[in-house]
SEFI-909946 format. One line per field, with one value per residue (C-alpha): residue number from 1; chain; x, y, z. Coordinates in steps of 0.5 Angstrom, whole numbers. Each point is the difference from the previous one (the first is absolute). Layout:
BEGIN
pos	[NUM,...]
unit	[A,...]
x	[X,...]
y	[Y,...]
z	[Z,...]
//
This chain:
BEGIN
pos	[1,2,3,4,5,6,7,8,9,10,11,12,13,14,15,16,17,18,19,20,21,22,23,24,25,26,27,28,29,30,31,32,33,34,35,36,37,38,39,40,41,42,43,44,45,46,47,48,49,50,51,52,53,54,55,56,57,58,59,60,61,62,63,64,65,66,67,68,69,70,71,72,73,74,75,76,77,78,79,80,81,82,83,84,85,86,87,88,89,90,91,92,93,94,95,96,97,98,99,100,101,102,103,104,105,106,107,108,109,110,111,112,113,114,115,116,117,118,119,120,121,122,123,124,125,126,127,128,129,130,131,132,133,134,135,136,137,138,139,140,141,142,143,144,145,146,147,148,149,150,151,152,153,154,155,156,157,158,159,160,161,162,163,164,165,166,167,168,169,170,171,172,173,174,175,176,177,178,179,180,181,182,183,184,185,186,187,188,189,190,191,192,193,194,195,196,197,198,199,200,201,202,203,204,205,206,207,208,209,210,211,212,213,214,215,216,217,218,219,220,221,222,223,224,225,226,227,228,229,230,231,232,233,234,235,236,237,238,239,240,241,242,243,244,245,246,247,248,249,250,251,252,253,254,255,256,257,258,259,260,261,262,263,264,265,266,267,268,269,270,271,272,273,274,275,276,277,278,279,280,281,282,283,284,285,286,287,288,289,290,291,292,293,294,295,296,297,298,299,300,301,302,303,304,305,306,307,308,309,310,311,312,313,314,315,316,317,318,319,320,321,322,323,324,325,326,327,328,329,330,331,332,333,334,335,336,337,338,339,340,341,342,343,344,345,346,347,348,349,350,351,352,353,354,355,356,357,358,359,360,361,362,363,364,365,366,367,368,369,370,371,372,373,374,375,376,377,378,379,380,381,382,383,384,385,386,387,388,389,390,391,392,393,394,395,396,397,398,399,400,401,402,403,404,405,406,407,408,409,410,411,412,413,414,415,416,417,418,419,420,421,422,423,424,425,426,427,428,429,430,431,432,433,434,435,436,437,438,439,440,441,442,443,444,445,446,447,448,449,450,451,452,453,454,455,456,457,458,459,460,461,462,463,464,465,466,467,468,469,470,471,472,473,474,475,476,477,478,479,480,481,482,483,484,485,486,487,488,489,490,491,492,493,494,495,496,497,498,499,500,501,502,503,504,505,506,507,508,509,510,511,512,513,514,515,516,517,518,519,520,521,522,523,524,525,526,527,528,529,530,531,532,533,534,535,536,537,538,539,540,541,542,543,544,545,546,547,548,549,550,551,552,553,554,555,556,557,558,559,560,561,562,563,564,565,566,567,568,569,570,571,572,573,574,575,576,577,578,579,580,581,582,583,584,585,586,587,588,589,590,591,592,593,594,595,596,597,598,599,600,601,602,603,604,605,606,607,608,609,610,611,612,613,614,615,616,617,618,619,620,621,622,623,624,625,626,627,628,629,630,631,632,633,634,635,636,637,638,639,640,641,642,643,644,645,646,647,648,649,650,651,652,653,654,655,656,657,658,659,660,661,662,663,664,665,666,667,668,669,670,671,672,673,674,675,676,677,678,679,680,681,682,683,684,685,686,687,688,689,690,691,692,693,694,695,696,697,698,699,700,701,702,703,704,705,706,707,708,709,710,711,712,713,714,715,716,717,718,719,720,721,722,723,724,725,726,727,728,729,730,731,732,733,734,735,736,737,738,739,740,741,742,743,744,745,746,747,748,749,750,751,752,753,754,755,756,757,758,759,760,761,762,763,764,765,766,767,768,769,770,771,772,773,774,775,776,777,778,779,780,781,782,783,784,785,786,787,788,789,790,791,792,793,794,795,796,797,798,799,800,801,802,803,804,805,806,807,808,809,810,811,812,813,814]
unit	[A,A,A,A,A,A,A,A,A,A,A,A,A,A,A,A,A,A,A,A,A,A,A,A,A,A,A,A,A,A,A,A,A,A,A,A,A,A,A,A,A,A,A,A,A,A,A,A,A,A,A,A,A,A,A,A,A,A,A,A,A,A,A,A,A,A,A,A,A,A,A,A,A,A,A,A,A,A,A,A,A,A,A,A,A,A,A,A,A,A,A,A,A,A,A,A,A,A,A,A,A,A,A,A,A,A,A,A,A,A,A,A,A,A,A,A,A,A,A,A,A,A,A,A,A,A,A,A,A,A,A,A,A,A,A,A,A,A,A,A,A,A,A,A,A,A,A,A,A,A,A,A,A,A,A,A,A,A,A,A,A,A,A,A,A,A,A,A,A,A,A,A,A,A,A,A,A,A,A,A,A,A,A,A,A,A,A,A,A,A,A,A,A,A,A,A,A,A,A,A,A,A,A,A,A,A,A,A,A,A,A,A,A,A,A,A,A,A,A,A,A,A,A,A,A,A,A,A,A,A,A,A,A,A,A,A,A,A,A,A,A,A,A,A,A,A,A,A,A,A,A,A,A,A,A,A,A,A,A,A,A,A,A,A,A,A,A,A,A,A,A,A,A,A,A,A,A,A,A,A,A,A,A,A,A,A,A,A,A,A,A,A,A,A,A,A,A,A,A,A,A,A,A,A,A,A,A,A,A,A,A,A,A,A,A,A,A,A,A,A,A,A,A,A,A,A,A,A,A,A,A,A,A,A,A,A,A,A,A,A,A,A,A,A,A,A,A,A,A,A,A,A,A,A,A,A,A,A,A,A,A,A,A,A,A,A,A,A,A,A,A,A,A,A,A,A,A,A,A,A,A,A,A,A,A,A,A,A,A,A,A,A,A,A,A,A,A,A,A,A,A,A,A,A,A,A,A,A,A,A,A,A,A,A,A,A,A,A,A,A,A,A,A,A,A,A,A,A,A,A,A,A,A,A,A,A,A,A,A,A,A,A,A,A,A,A,A,A,A,A,A,A,A,A,A,A,A,A,A,A,A,A,A,A,A,A,A,A,A,A,A,A,A,A,A,A,A,A,A,A,A,A,A,A,A,A,A,A,A,A,A,A,A,A,A,A,A,A,A,A,A,A,A,A,A,A,A,A,A,A,A,A,A,A,A,A,A,A,A,A,A,A,A,A,A,A,A,A,A,A,A,A,A,A,A,A,A,A,A,A,A,A,A,A,A,A,A,A,A,A,A,A,A,A,A,A,A,A,A,A,A,A,A,A,A,A,A,A,A,A,A,A,A,A,A,A,A,A,A,A,A,A,A,A,A,A,A,A,A,A,A,A,A,A,A,A,A,A,A,A,A,A,A,A,A,A,A,A,A,A,A,A,A,A,A,A,A,A,A,A,A,A,A,A,A,A,A,A,A,A,A,A,A,A,A,A,A,A,A,A,A,A,A,A,A,A,A,A,A,A,A,A,A,A,A,A,A,A,A,A,A,A,A,A,A,A,A,A,A,A,A,A,A,A,A,A,A,A,A,A,A,A,A,A,A,A,A,A,A,A,A,A,A,A,A,A,A,A,A,A,A,A,A,A,A,A,A,A,A,A,A,A,A,A,A,A,A,A,A,A,A,A,A,A,A,A,A,A,A,A,A,A,A,A,A,A,A,A,A,A,A,A,A,A,A,A,A,A,A,A,A,A,A,A,A,A,A,A,A,A,A,A,A,A,A,A,A,A,A,A,A,A,A,A,A,A,A,A,A,A,A,A,A,A,A,A,A,A,A,A,A,A,A,A,A,A,A,A,A,A,A,A,A,A,A,A,A,A,A,A,A,A,A,A]
x	[4,4,-1,3,-4,1,-4,-6,-1,-3,-5,-2,-1,4,3,8,2,7,8,0,-5,5,-1,-2,-6,-1,-6,-6,-4,-6,2,4,1,3,7,1,0,7,4,-3,-7,-5,-5,-7,-3,-8,-5,-6,-6,4,7,5,6,4,1,4,5,5,0,2,6,3,-1,4,-6,1,-5,-7,-6,-5,-5,3,8,-1,3,7,1,2,7,1,-3,-3,-7,-4,-6,-7,-8,-2,5,-5,-1,8,1,-6,3,7,-3,-3,6,4,-5,0,8,-3,-4,-2,-7,-3,-6,-4,-5,-6,-6,-4,4,5,5,6,-1,-2,7,4,-3,2,7,0,-3,5,6,3,0,0,4,-5,-1,-6,-3,3,-5,-7,4,-6,-2,2,6,2,-1,5,5,-1,1,6,3,1,7,3,-1,-8,-4,-7,-3,-6,-4,-5,-4,-5,-4,-5,-4,0,6,4,1,3,6,1,-1,5,5,-1,-2,-3,0,-4,-5,-4,-7,0,-7,-5,-2,-2,7,1,-7,0,5,-5,-7,-2,3,-1,5,5,0,1,6,3,-1,5,6,-2,0,6,0,1,-4,-5,-1,-7,-5,-6,-5,-5,0,8,0,-6,5,6,3,-2,7,3,1,-2,2,-6,-2,-6,-4,-6,0,2,2,6,7,1,-5,1,-4,3,-1,1,2,3,7,0,-3,0,-1,-3,3,-3,5,-1,1,3,-3,4,-1,4,1,1,1,-5,-8,-2,-3,5,6,-4,-1,7,2,-3,2,7,-2,-2,6,4,-5,1,8,-1,2,0,-6,5,4,-7,-2,7,0,-7,0,5,-3,1,-3,2,3,-1,3,6,-1,3,0,3,6,3,6,-3,1,-5,-2,-2,-2,0,1,-3,4,7,1,4,-6,-3,6,0,-7,1,7,-4,-5,6,2,-7,-2,8,-1,7,7,2,-3,1,-2,-2,1,-1,2,-3,-4,-1,3,2,7,6,2,6,-4,-6,4,4,-6,-4,7,-1,-7,3,5,-5,-5,5,-1,5,-1,-2,-2,1,-4,1,5,1,0,4,6,-1,1,6,-4,-5,2,1,-3,-2,-1,-4,-1,-7,-6,1,7,-1,-5,4,5,-5,1,7,-2,-2,-5,-3,-1,0,-6,1,-2,-2,-1,1,-3,-6,3,6,-6,2,-6,4,5,-6,-3,6,2,-7,-3,-4,-7,-7,-3,-4,3,-3,3,1,0,5,-2,-7,3,4,-7,-3,5,0,-7,0,6,-4,-6,6,2,8,2,-4,5,-3,1,-2,-2,4,-3,-3,5,-2,-7,1,4,7,4,7,-1,-6,5,6,-5,-2,7,1,-6,2,-6,2,-1,-2,-5,0,-4,5,7,2,-3,5,5,0,-1,7,3,-2,4,-6,2,-6,-2,-5,-6,-2,-7,-1,6,1,4,4,2,2,8,-1,-3,5,6,-3,-1,-8,-4,-6,-7,-1,-7,0,3,2,3,4,3,2,4,2,4,2,3,3,4,3,1,-4,0,-7,-2,-6,-7,-7,-6,-7,-6,-6,-5,-7,3,1,5,7,2,1,-7,-1,0,7,3,3,4,2,3,3,4,2,3,7,2,5,0,-6,-2,-7,-1,-7,-6,-6,-7,-5,-7,-5,-4,3,-3,-8,-2,-6,5,3,-2,4,5,1,0,5,4,-1,2,6,3,-2,3,7,0,0,6,4,-1,2,6,2,0,-2,-2,-3,-7,-4,-7,-3,0,-2,-7,2,5,-6,-6,3,6,-1,3,7,4,7,0,-5,0,-2,-2,-5,0,6,-1,-6,-6,-5,-7,-2,-2,2,7,0,0,6,4,4,-1,7,-1,-2,0,0,1,-2,-4,3,-5,-6,-6,-7,-5,-7,-6,-1,7,4,5,5,-1,-7,-3,-2,-1,-3,-1,-7,3,7,5,7,3,8,4,4,6,-1,-5,-1,7,2,-5,-6,-6,-5,-6,2,-1,-6,-4,2,6,4,6,2,3,0,-3,-6,-4,1,-4,3,-3,0,4,7,6,5,5,-5,-7,-4,-4,-5,3,-6,0,7,4,7,5,5,5,-5,1,-5,-1,-2,-1,3,-3,-6,-2,3,1,-5,-5,2,0,-7,-3,3,-3,8,5,5,6,-2,0,7,3,-2,4,5,8,0,-4,7,0,2,1,-1,2,-2]
y	[-10,2,2,5,5,-3,-7,5,4,-5,-2,7,1,7,4,1,7,0,-2,-6,-6,-5,4,-5,0,-4,4,4,6,4,5,5,1,-7,1,-7,3,-1,0,-7,2,0,5,0,7,-2,5,1,5,4,-2,0,-4,3,6,-3,-3,7,-1,-8,2,3,-6,-4,-3,-1,-5,3,-4,7,2,6,3,6,7,0,-6,-4,-3,0,-7,-6,0,-5,3,-3,1,-1,-1,-4,-5,-1,-1,-6,-2,0,-4,-5,-1,-1,-5,-4,-2,-4,-7,-2,1,7,0,7,2,5,1,7,-2,-5,1,2,-4,-6,1,1,-6,-5,4,-3,-7,-1,3,-5,-4,5,6,5,6,5,6,5,3,1,1,-2,6,1,2,-4,-7,2,3,-7,-5,4,-3,-7,-3,-7,-3,1,-5,2,7,2,7,4,3,5,5,5,1,-4,-2,0,-7,-3,4,-3,-7,1,2,-5,-6,-4,-7,-1,5,2,4,3,3,5,6,7,3,5,-2,7,-3,-5,1,-6,-6,-4,4,1,-8,-1,5,-4,-6,2,-2,-7,-1,-5,-3,-7,1,5,-1,4,-1,-4,6,0,7,0,-7,3,5,-5,-4,-7,-2,3,-6,2,-2,2,0,1,0,-1,-4,-7,1,3,-3,1,0,4,1,5,1,6,2,7,0,-6,-4,-8,-2,-6,-2,-5,-1,-6,-6,4,3,4,6,6,6,7,6,4,0,6,-2,4,-4,-6,1,3,-7,-5,3,-1,-7,-2,2,-5,-6,2,-1,-7,3,-5,0,1,6,3,0,2,6,2,1,5,5,7,6,4,8,2,7,4,4,7,1,4,-3,3,4,4,-5,-3,-8,-2,-7,-5,-6,-6,-1,0,-1,4,2,4,2,4,3,1,4,5,1,1,5,4,0,1,5,1,0,-6,-7,-7,-7,-5,-6,-8,-5,0,-6,-2,5,-6,2,-3,3,4,3,2,4,3,3,1,4,4,1,3,4,3,2,4,-4,2,-7,-6,-5,-7,-6,-7,-5,1,7,1,-3,5,6,3,2,4,7,1,-6,-4,-7,-5,-8,1,5,-3,2,7,2,-2,5,5,5,1,2,7,2,7,6,-6,-3,-8,-4,-8,-5,-8,-6,-3,-5,6,3,7,2,0,5,4,0,2,6,2,7,-3,3,-2,-6,5,1,4,-4,4,-3,3,-4,3,8,-2,-3,6,5,-4,1,7,1,-3,5,5,3,-2,7,1,1,-3,2,-6,2,-2,5,-2,-7,-2,1,-4,-6,2,6,-2,-7,2,6,-4,-5,6,2,-7,2,6,5,7,4,-3,5,0,5,3,1,-5,-6,3,0,-7,-3,4,-2,-8,1,2,5,0,8,1,5,3,1,4,3,5,6,-2,-6,4,-1,-7,-1,3,-4,-6,1,0,4,4,2,7,2,7,7,0,-7,2,7,-5,-5,6,3,-6,-2,7,0,-8,2,-5,0,-3,-4,-4,2,-2,5,-2,3,1,-2,-2,-5,7,-4,3,3,7,2,4,7,-2,-2,7,1,-7,1,8,-4,-6,4,1,-4,-5,-3,-5,-4,-1,-7,-2,3,-4,0,-4,-3,0,-5,-4,-6,2,1,3,6,-1,7,3,-4,1,9,-2,-3,6,5,-4,0,8,2,-5,2,8,-2,-3,5,6,-4,-3,-7,-7,-3,-7,1,-5,0,-7,-5,-8,1,5,-4,-4,5,5,-3,6,5,-5,7,-2,-4,-3,-2,-7,-1,-4,-5,-2,-3,-3,4,2,4,-3,-8,-2,3,-3,-7,1,2,-4,0,3,0,-6,2,-6,-3,-6,-3,1,-4,-3,-1,-2,4,-2,3,7,1,6,2,7,6,3,-7,2,-7,-6,-6,-4,-7,-3,4,-2,7,1,6,3,5,6,6,7,2,-4,4,-4,4,-1,1,-7,-3,-3,-4,5,-3,-7,-3,-6,-7,-5,4,0,6,1,6,5,0,5,7,0,1,4,-6,-6,-2,-6,-4,-6,-6,-5,-2,-1,-6,5,0,4,3,-1,6,6,4,8,2,-2,-4,-3,6,6,7,3,-5,2,8,-1,-3,5,6,2,-1,-5,5,1,-8,-1,6,-1,-6,1,0,-5,-5,-3,1,-7,1,-6,-2,-6]
z	[-23,-4,-8,-5,-3,-7,3,3,-6,-4,6,1,-7,1,-5,3,1,3,0,4,-2,4,6,6,4,6,3,-1,3,-1,6,-1,7,1,3,-3,-6,-4,-7,-1,1,-5,1,-2,-1,2,-2,4,0,5,0,-6,1,-6,5,4,-5,0,8,-1,-5,6,5,-6,-3,-8,-2,-2,-3,-2,-4,-3,2,5,-3,0,2,-7,0,7,2,-3,-2,-2,-2,-1,-1,8,5,5,-6,-1,7,0,-7,4,6,-5,-4,6,4,-6,1,6,0,7,4,1,4,-2,5,-1,3,4,7,4,-6,3,7,-5,-3,7,3,-7,1,8,-2,-7,2,4,-8,-5,-1,-1,-3,2,-1,4,5,-4,-7,-4,-5,-7,3,6,-4,-5,5,5,-6,-2,7,-3,0,-2,7,0,0,2,-2,5,-3,1,-5,1,-5,1,-7,-7,-5,6,2,-7,1,7,-3,-5,5,5,-4,6,0,6,1,7,-1,8,0,-4,4,-1,0,-7,-2,-3,-5,-3,-3,5,4,-6,-4,5,2,-8,0,6,-2,-6,4,0,-8,0,7,1,6,3,7,3,5,-4,-2,-6,-2,-1,-4,-4,-3,0,-6,0,-2,6,5,7,7,4,8,3,7,-3,-6,0,-8,2,-1,7,6,6,7,4,8,3,7,2,-2,-5,-5,0,-8,-2,-7,-5,-6,-5,6,4,7,5,4,1,4,-2,5,-2,1,-5,-6,-5,3,0,-8,-2,5,-5,-6,3,2,-7,-3,5,-2,-7,1,3,7,6,4,6,-3,-2,7,3,-3,-1,7,0,-5,3,0,-6,0,-6,1,2,6,2,7,6,3,7,0,-6,-5,-5,-2,-6,2,-5,5,-4,-6,-3,-7,-5,-4,6,3,-6,1,7,-2,-4,5,5,-4,-2,8,3,5,2,-4,4,-2,3,-3,5,-5,1,-5,-6,-4,-6,-4,-6,1,2,8,-2,-6,4,5,-5,-3,7,1,-6,1,8,-3,-6,6,4,7,5,4,-1,6,-3,4,-2,-1,-8,0,5,-4,-5,5,-3,-6,4,2,8,1,6,0,4,-1,3,2,7,0,-3,5,6,-3,-2,6,-2,-7,-1,-4,-1,-5,-5,-5,2,-6,4,-5,2,-2,5,4,2,4,-2,3,7,-2,-3,8,2,-4,-1,4,6,-1,2,-4,-4,-7,-6,-7,-6,-7,-4,-6,1,0,-7,-2,1,-1,-8,0,1,-5,-5,0,-2,-6,-1,1,7,6,6,7,6,7,6,5,6,1,-7,2,6,-4,1,-3,-2,-2,-5,-1,-2,-4,-5,0,-4,-4,-2,2,-2,7,7,4,8,4,5,-1,6,-4,-7,5,3,-7,-2,5,-1,-7,-4,-6,-4,0,5,1,7,-1,6,3,5,0,5,-3,-6,2,2,-8,-3,3,-1,-8,1,-4,3,-1,0,0,3,-1,7,0,-7,3,6,-6,-4,6,2,-7,0,6,-2,-7,-3,-8,-2,6,-3,3,-1,-1,3,-4,4,-5,4,6,4,4,-1,-6,-5,-1,-7,3,3,-7,-2,6,0,-7,2,6,-4,-7,-1,6,0,6,-1,-6,0,-2,0,1,3,3,3,-2,6,-4,-4,3,-1,-7,3,0,-7,-2,7,-2,-8,3,4,-5,-5,5,2,-8,0,6,-1,-7,2,5,-5,-6,5,3,-7,3,-1,7,1,1,4,3,0,6,0,-2,-5,-4,-1,-1,-3,-5,-5,6,1,-2,1,7,5,7,2,7,3,-6,0,7,-3,2,-6,1,-6,0,-7,1,7,-3,-4,6,5,8,2,8,5,7,3,8,4,5,7,5,-2,6,0,4,3,-2,4,1,-4,-4,1,2,2,-1,-6,-2,4,-3,-1,-1,2,-5,-2,0,-3,3,-6,2,-4,2,-2,2,-5,-5,0,1,7,-5,-4,7,3,-5,-6,-2,-1,-1,-5,3,-4,-5,5,3,7,3,4,7,5,0,-4,6,-1,-2,0,-3,1,-6,0,-2,2,-7,-2,2,2,4,4,-4,-7,-4,-1,-6,3,-8,-6,-7,3,5,-4,3,-5,3,7,-1,-3,6,4,-4,-1,-6,-1,0,8,1,-3,3,7,1,5,-1,6,-5,-4,-7,-4,-8,-4,-7,-4]
//
């Protein structure tokens, strides 16, 4: 992309206020934090419920960005940059992408549906890439913002496009249709995802079908419900396993690891094999088969390529590496657009200043090789990568373009030399095309732990954060609690994400948690909620901010502050308004004021209290009395000391149940991690943590034989028993055993039998077709911690924070 501002103004219907209409634009940005922003970037200042891109214009100016699409010019910045003023910056971005798309005339496949969009897109890319130069949505960029950014990646060398379109409510698809303008449509399926955004299933189907309003053909599983809403002028190409009127009729013969598909199409009758047996994969593969048939592919090529389909990893994963390293695993794709995304993710998650990129040859860029690797070099330099390990015959030829570069022609040659290459105290992004088998590199560099992992979905954390932010007044600050190792999910990685989202404060319980975050490079203000007086020196040293909750603690801290000659060191005053746990009570307030008056060594940054029953509306009168008492005491302290501190008392449930008491700041805790005690609110949150393991061994026992300690389970018939390598030392309560709880294998319930051991538990898999090594879900989306807590008569907090540190945390981002 190379356009001048003068060309862009009429497309956006913008009013130009600036000095240089002929400024050249070669990239688009919506993220002020990206290191890829430059003088030739056009930044769109998008507005959201709790986000305003205009707030970052001044910061971007300092970084050298001079071209902005805005709805208003921030104060004091007029005349300092080129501003394109529009009514709505998101609509402007979409209009720009739609106009850009119109400059290209080649087939474009548009995919929508409730599930399977990304897998179909990636499989089609694999199946068609030997014959086309493909531009496709990176990762799952299928939203109102993601689609235009995807389309803006097209260049003159591309001759086929594959784009996803995802919607969550009405009146959204029309925007995506005019941007994608698909010539071939795929309707994957219709399910329950985003049901809350539509009146009924019919309304959702009609909205999704708008993507196909001008396609040459729509590919779909023949379905009377969908066809009832379909414009009869739209030509369809359908498949079915039970309707003989479909264009393609399919008979599936499943076996444990593969499926044989007998295909009848016109006068053709042939068989293909795919390496999957689950129904979702079969349906996704059939959608891809239909595209190959529509494109008139030879039967032999179809059979050969469909047999090579592979599991799609749709997420970047953050893993602990050996020698004090962090690995970002993106080892299944290598294209220019996804490299940009991965480098931004590296910056948002880096734990060490030193950054290494292991990169394979890049495919399907649509650019001539010299220009491609020049652009890759620019990205790498912009992102301040310290070292590049280039793997592949092509990229090795451009070694001189990359900083501190080692080059290898193949993964095998790199692995043969890997022991001679030092990896320590660094963040390593591993990004390679699938056939380079970079998973072998990940396996070598990864810290060796046992096969149980807790997967943390960073996208879900971002979603939950934005959900609660949408409930806040624009001026309300936000503190997020990352105590107890991020409620069991991981401290630093979540703190880093929260820094990326620019929350106002982080909250920890004890000083050592805050020190660990500081040591890892977190610079946000951190409040220590339960500081011990012995930790005050360390708190001061690491610029943490203590909560002070007693006269004794205040006296000790003031004495130390005086000794260290501090000036206005931030402290936070905790008031006890009824929780009766920690805090100054009303009778302590005069002495508190007396000690703080005319004392310049500290500054009261905030005054806070904690609600005892904000989650239980049966106690609404008590909660309201707490809020009233807090406001009274905080007001008295503020007036006597002549200060204007931040006032805060709401926790997660308080945010939802007592919005009138937001005051200056709220504290978000368990809600960030996807748990609410309100059933309706729970439906709007996304699951964050999924605890996974595998089947170590399967055996069949006979009637009368027992399982586990104390023979608490005795079989009454032949029973197939699977052993899972996770036990109470990993955080699984012993009360969850012996028929009370279960795990999920192939999304089916496998009851836990016998006592849970320290390192293992056993389950009954008599009714499940599974093998050793199969994945086991201990909790997650379909077996929630809230359900487990209810069954065990405890709370989700206990289950989440009980997961042992020996369980490896893997952080994922789509």
